[in-house]
Phi, psi and omega in degrees: 000133181293134175290140181291343179259116185300322181296320179290325176301318178293319178294341171276007175071035173247123180298139174231133180222134356302154183287151173298152182224132164215169188225131176299136187061035181293338172258118183176200194294344179285348181260128179296326180292330174293313182300324179296315180290326178299319178294322179296321182290329179097333177199159178299317183295320177295322178297315179300327188259012172253103183305322181297312182286319180296323177295318178298316179297320179300323185277341185305309181290337176292318179294319183289315193243351181062037180297160186277351178211145169255137174248131185307137175278112181202202180211148181294340183279003172296332178290308174304324178296319178296331179280000176100009179275133176285127182240129171232144179239111184268132181303123179080352183243339181088190187287150174229135178222158169287125183306137182239129179238002182209151178273002188300325184265006180291146174282121185250006181280114184297329178294326177287326174300313181301316181296317182293323185267358184304324179302324179295320181291321176294322177301314179300316180297319178296315181294319180305317182293333187263346186283147170299152185303327183274356183268124180281158179238124185247131169260170181201168171203158171283154179278160181305315182297313181297317178295325178296327178294322176294315184292316183292323182273338183076019181199172179267200185067186187276083182248066184285338190305309184297318180292320178297315179300317179297317180296323180282320185278324184230068188299322180290319178295320180291321177298321178295322177299313179297323180296314181292319176301315180297322178298315181289322178299313179299317177303315183291319180291322174298318177300322179290322175295320177298328183277357175123001177294138176279333182204165177226151177239137177256114182267114171249075190296333183249033180286342181285159174082015178255142173295160187303316181294318179294319179299317180295320185277323189259338180250302188290306185299314178296325179292320177301319179299320180295312180300316180297319180295318178298315185289341174295324181267317181236085186303331183256015180302139178263123188231128176253132176252143180227081176275077191304137174064028175290162168288170178297317178294330177294312176303316182298311182292323178302311181293318183295321189268327189278329182084019177292158181277335181212152177237128180268132188254137175282172188300328184280348183290126181287123188287328178295319175297316181297321179297318183287316190265319187264322188300328178296345185248346184195165172288153177251151177220138177144205337222040181301137177294124178302334178290325176298326177290324174295319183294317180068198175060214184297322181300318179293312181301315182294322179295316179297314183298322180295317178296314181297318180295322183290324188251006179300136180092358178249160171292111192214137174245123180282133180202186176265168174280347172197198188279158173301136179275149185300333182269017180288124176292137180301322180299330180287326175294317177298320177298317180298310183299318179296322180294317179293314182294333180277002185277355182281000000 
C-alpha cells in the first residue's frame, strides 16, 4: 500500500514523480518572518530552545511553499550541550565551546540528556500536530566526526585540524570521544522518532578531506553504530545520511557500511554515477547548487531540469547540495518548487 507521505514512500525505495522536495536550512535568515522571530527570541540559541518559537519557525517554509517535509528547527550543538559542554553562539562568528580533547568530563546521565534535549522533542510534538497529513517531519543530529571537529577546535566552521591531530596523536582517546558522541546522538535521534519524527537525517558536514582510513574510522564506523542503535529501538526507522563532500569511494563505502535508507549528495557529486552505483541500494537526495538558487532565472531552471532528467524513475528526494544561503530571494525558492512540481 502506498504511503500517504511521498517522502516516506521514496525512503521505502519506491519512485515518486514529481519527486518530493524539501531544502536544507529551509527555515532561516532568507525569510522575513524568521528574522522577526529571531529578534523576538533575542538569540539563535534561545530560539532553538523555545519550543513555541522553534515550532513556528519550522512551519514557516511549509506555509509559504508547501514543501513535502518539515525539518525541526534546532542545532547540532544541542548534543554537546546535553553532554555538559557550554555552548555560546556569537552573532557573525558562529559557535564557541571550551575545547574538548577527552570524553572523561562528559555528562553520561541519560535523564539529564532527556532534560537538556526536551525542547527539541516538544518542538517536534507541536509541529506534528500542525502539519498537513501528507507532509513528513524530519529530525536530525550532527554526526560524531563533525561534532568532534567543533569540540576539538572550540569553534565552528571547517576546523578539522585540531580533530585530526587528536585522532592521529591519541587514537584511543579520540575513539572514546567519538563513541560517547555517538551514544548521545543515537539517544537524541531515538528521542526525536519517539516524539513524532517520520525520519531522521545525520549531518556529517565536515566529512570531506579525510584519507580513506580516517574516513572509515571517524565517519563510517561511528555512523554505523548510530544506525544500529536506532534500529534496535525502531527497526523500521527511516534514516538519511549526509557525508558532505565525500569522495566517490567514500559515498559508496558510507552507503554500503552504514545501512542508511537514503544518501544525501553534495553539489559536486556526479548524479549519473550516483544513479548507476548508489541508487540500486538506497534512495538519493540532493543536490542543487545553493548558488544556482540564489541566481534564479534560466540558470536555476536548467540546473533543476538536469537533475530531474538524470534521476527520473529512481527513488529520489529533491534537495540542495547544502543549506539555503541567507541572500536567497524568496521568489527563487518559489520558482524552484514550481519547477520541480511541474515536472510530472
